[in-house]
C-alpha positions in Angstrom: 103.9 7.1 -53.9 105.2 10.0 -52.5 108.4 9.2 -54.2 106.6 9.1 -57.6 105.5 12.8 -56.8 108.8 14.0 -55.9 110.2 12.8 -58.7 107.8 14.7 -60.8 108.5 17.9 -58.8 112.3 17.3 -59.2 111.3 17.4 -63.3 108.9 20.6 -62.7 112.4 21.7 -61.2 114.0 21.2 -64.4 111.9 22.5 -66.7 111.6 25.8 -64.5 115.3 26.4 -64.9 114.7 25.5 -69.1 112.4 27.9 -68.9 114.1 30.6 -66.9 116.9 30.3 -69.5 114.5 30.8 -72.6 113.3 34.0 -70.7 116.8 35.3 -70.4 118.1 34.2 -74.0 114.7 34.9 -75.9 115.6 36.4 -79.3 112.4 38.7 -78.7 110.0 39.9 -76.3 107.2 37.9 -76.6 109.5 34.9 -76.4 110.1 36.3 -72.7 106.7 36.8 -72.2 105.5 33.4 -73.1 108.3 31.8 -70.6 107.2 33.7 -67.8 103.7 32.3 -68.1 105.0 29.0 -68.8 107.2 29.9 -65.6 103.7 30.8 -64.0 102.3 27.4 -65.3 105.1 25.5 -63.7 104.9 27.1 -60.4 101.1 26.3 -60.0 102.0 22.8 -60.6 104.5 22.8 -58.6 102.6 23.9 -55.8 99.9 21.6 -56.3 102.3 18.6 -56.1 103.9 20.1 -52.7 100.8 20.5 -51.0 100.0 16.7 -52.0 103.2 15.6 -50.8 102.8 17.5 -47.3 99.4 16.7 -46.7 98.1 20.4 -47.0 95.2 21.0 -49.3 95.4 24.8 -48.7 98.0 24.7 -51.3 95.6 24.4 -53.6 94.0 27.6 -53.2 97.5 29.1 -53.0 98.3 27.9 -56.3 94.8 28.8 -57.7 95.5 32.4 -56.6 98.8 32.3 -58.0 97.1 31.1 -61.3 94.8 34.5 -61.2 98.0 36.6 -60.5 100.0 34.9 -63.5 97.3 35.5 -65.8 96.4 39.1 -65.0 100.2 39.8 -64.9 100.6 38.4 -68.5 97.5 40.7 -69.5 99.1 44.0 -68.1 102.1 43.1 -69.5 100.9 42.5 -73.0 98.8 46.0 -72.2 102.1 47.8 -71.5 103.7 46.4 -74.6 101.0 47.4 -76.9 100.0 51.0 -75.5 103.2 52.1 -73.7 100.8 52.5 -70.7 98.3 51.2 -68.3 95.5 53.6 -69.1 93.3 53.5 -71.7 94.5 55.7 -74.7 91.1 57.0 -75.6 89.7 60.1 -73.8 86.6 59.5 -71.9 83.8 60.6 -73.2 82.1 63.3 -71.4 78.3 63.5 -71.1 
C-alpha cells in the first residue's frame, strides 16, 4: 500500500514540475498566480501523502497551516495587483 502512495507522490512531483513550468511561461500575471496557487495545493497534498508514508500524523497539521498561508498569500498578491499597495486606498473616517 505504501508503494501506491509513493507512486501518487511521484505523480504529484511531476504535476508540480509542470505547474512551475506554467508559472514561468504563463502569458499573463493571473496565469502565474493561478499556477502558484495550484503549486500550493499540490504541496498540501504531497505533505499529506508524506505524512501517511512516514507514519507521522502531525504532517497533516503542517499541511493545513501551509494551505492557510497559501490562501492568504494569494489574496494578498491579488490585492497588491489591484490596488498597488497592501493598505486600504480610502482614508479612514475621522470621528
